[in-house]
C-alpha positions in Angstrom: -10.8 -24.9 8.0 -7.9 -25.4 10.3 -7.8 -28.1 13.0 -5.6 -28.3 16.2 -6.2 -30.9 18.9 -4.2 -31.3 22.2 -5.1 -33.3 24.7 -9.1 -33.2 23.9 -9.1 -29.8 23.2 -9.3 -28.5 19.6 -9.6 -25.7 18.2 -10.7 -25.0 14.7 -10.1 -21.9 12.6 -11.9 -20.9 9.1 -10.4 -18.3 6.7 -12.7 -16.9 3.4 -11.0 -15.0 0.8 -11.9 -13.2 -2.3 -9.3 -11.9 -4.6 -10.3 -9.6 -7.4 -13.9 -8.1 -8.2 -14.3 -4.8 -8.0 -17.5 -2.6 -5.5 -19.6 0.5 -6.1 -20.2 1.9 -2.5 -23.1 4.6 -2.6 -22.2 5.0 1.1 -18.6 5.9 0.4 -20.4 8.6 -1.8 -23.2 10.0 0.3 -20.3 10.5 3.5 -17.6 11.9 1.3 -20.3 14.5 -0.4 -22.0 15.2 2.6 -18.5 15.9 4.3 -18.9 13.7 7.6 -15.7 11.3 7.0 -11.8 12.0 7.6 -10.6 12.9 3.8 -13.0 15.3 3.5 -11.8 17.5 6.6 -9.7 19.6 5.1 -10.7 23.5 5.1 -14.0 22.1 6.5 -13.6 24.2 9.7 -12.2 27.5 8.1 -14.9 27.2 5.7 -17.9 27.4 8.0 -16.0 30.1 9.9 -15.9 32.2 6.7 -19.6 31.3 5.1 -21.9 30.5 8.5 -20.0 32.2 11.2 -18.6 35.7 9.1 -21.1 35.4 6.6 -18.6 36.4 3.6 -20.1 34.8 0.1 -18.4 31.9 -1.6 -17.4 34.5 -4.1 -15.2 36.4 -1.2 -14.4 33.4 0.9 -10.9 34.2 2.5 -10.5 30.7 3.9 -11.8 26.7 3.0 -11.0 24.1 0.7 -8.9 25.1 -3.0 -8.3 22.7 -5.6 -4.6 21.8 -6.0 -5.6 21.4 -9.8 -8.2 23.8 -10.8 -7.0 26.3 -13.7 -9.2 28.9 -15.5 -9.0 28.4 -19.6 -6.1 30.8 -19.8 -4.1 29.0 -17.6 -4.8 31.0 -14.5 -4.6 29.1 -10.9 -8.3 29.0 -9.5 -7.6 30.5 -5.7 -11.4 30.4 -5.1 -12.1 28.7 -1.5 -15.1 26.2 -2.0 -17.2 24.2 0.2 -15.2 21.0 1.3 -18.0 19.3 0.6 -17.9 20.0 -3.5 -14.5 18.6 -3.3 -15.4 15.6 -4.2 -18.3 16.4 -6.3 -20.5 13.4 -7.7 -17.5 11.8 -9.5 -18.8 8.0 -9.1 -14.9 6.6 -10.0 -14.0 7.6 -6.3 -16.1 5.1 -5.3 -15.4 2.4 -6.8 -13.0 0.0 -4.8 -11.4 -3.3 -4.7 -13.7 -5.8 -3.4 -10.8 -8.1 -2.2 -11.0 -9.4 1.5 -10.1 -11.8 3.9 -12.3 -12.9 6.7 -12.2 -14.8 9.9 -15.4 -16.4 9.3 -15.4 -19.2 12.1 -13.7 -20.0 15.6 -14.3 -22.9 17.4 -13.0 -24.4 20.8 -14.0 -27.6 21.9 -13.3 -30.1 24.6 -14.1 -34.0 24.4 -14.9 -35.8 27.8 -12.8 -38.7 27.9 -14.5 -41.7 27.3 -13.5 -43.2 30.8 -16.1 -40.6 32.8 -18.4 -41.8 30.4 -18.9 -45.5 31.4 -21.7 -45.4 33.6 -24.0 -42.7 31.1 -25.8 -44.5 27.9 -23.5 -42.3 25.7 -20.6 -43.0 23.6 -19.2 -39.5 23.4 -20.0 -35.5 24.6 -18.0 -33.0 23.2 -18.9 -29.2 24.2 -17.6 -26.0 22.1 -17.8 -22.4 22.0 -18.1 -20.7 18.5 -17.7 -17.5 16.8 -18.9 -16.9 13.4 -17.8 -13.7 11.5 -15.5 -12.4 13.8 -13.1 -9.8 11.7 -12.3 -8.7 8.3 -8.8 -9.1 8.3 -7.9 -7.1 5.3 -10.3 -5.2 2.8 -9.3 -2.8 0.1 -12.8 -1.0 0.8 -12.8 2.0 3.2 -13.0 1.2 7.2 -17.0 0.2 7.9 -17.6 -0.7 4.4 -17.9 -4.6 4.0 -16.7 -5.7 0.5 -18.7 -8.2 0.4 -22.1 -5.9 1.1 -24.4 -5.5 -1.4 -27.7 -3.3 -2.1 -30.4 -6.1 -2.8 -30.3 -10.4 -2.5 -31.3 -10.3 -6.4 -28.3 -10.1 -9.0 -27.2 -6.5 -8.2 -24.0 -7.4 -7.4 -21.2 -5.3 -6.9 -23.4 -2.6 -5.4 -23.4 -1.2 -1.5 -25.5 1.3 -0.5 -26.2 1.6 3.1 -25.3 -2.1 4.0 -25.1 -2.8 7.4 -21.9 -4.1 8.8 -21.2 -7.8 9.5 -22.4 -9.2 12.8 -20.7 -11.7 14.8 -22.2 -14.2 16.5 -21.3 -16.6 19.6 -22.8 -19.7 20.8 -22.6 -23.0 22.5 -22.3 -26.6 20.9 -23.1 -29.8 22.8 -22.6 -32.7 20.6 -24.0 -36.3 22.5 -23.5 -39.5 20.9 -25.4 -42.5 21.7 
């Protein structure tokens, strides 16, 4: 925790970091396979125009997604158009990410009432603070929206994320009275 004080006002910052580790994201697997992320957009509109609107069969499709590195056994390039959802297949390696992160865990801004103002009160000190927790992920190697700390269970299933809720920021006030 880092703190700064100036004329009775103090600011405290708490950063948290993890360097290394791996995370398997079932959410990313499902999203890319379902074609709902930007990375799966290439060829999507053309494919649905060809297959759904024009009614072309997959073997006769004239637009859509083509594999850049797909070749037949005899060395010919495969130029078939496929459903862009299948560009990822079910390869789980694409869903394993570096779980490193840096998070802004807490920011607190507080003010201590000067002692001279408390002379007529049975108090030694009053401190009022505004506090925010889980405010931001400053650095991550997982796709945006997938928390590198998420887990599928609270047990020993570390490094596996599936449908995890994003972290929730909380805000509050703190009042400390010293008698």
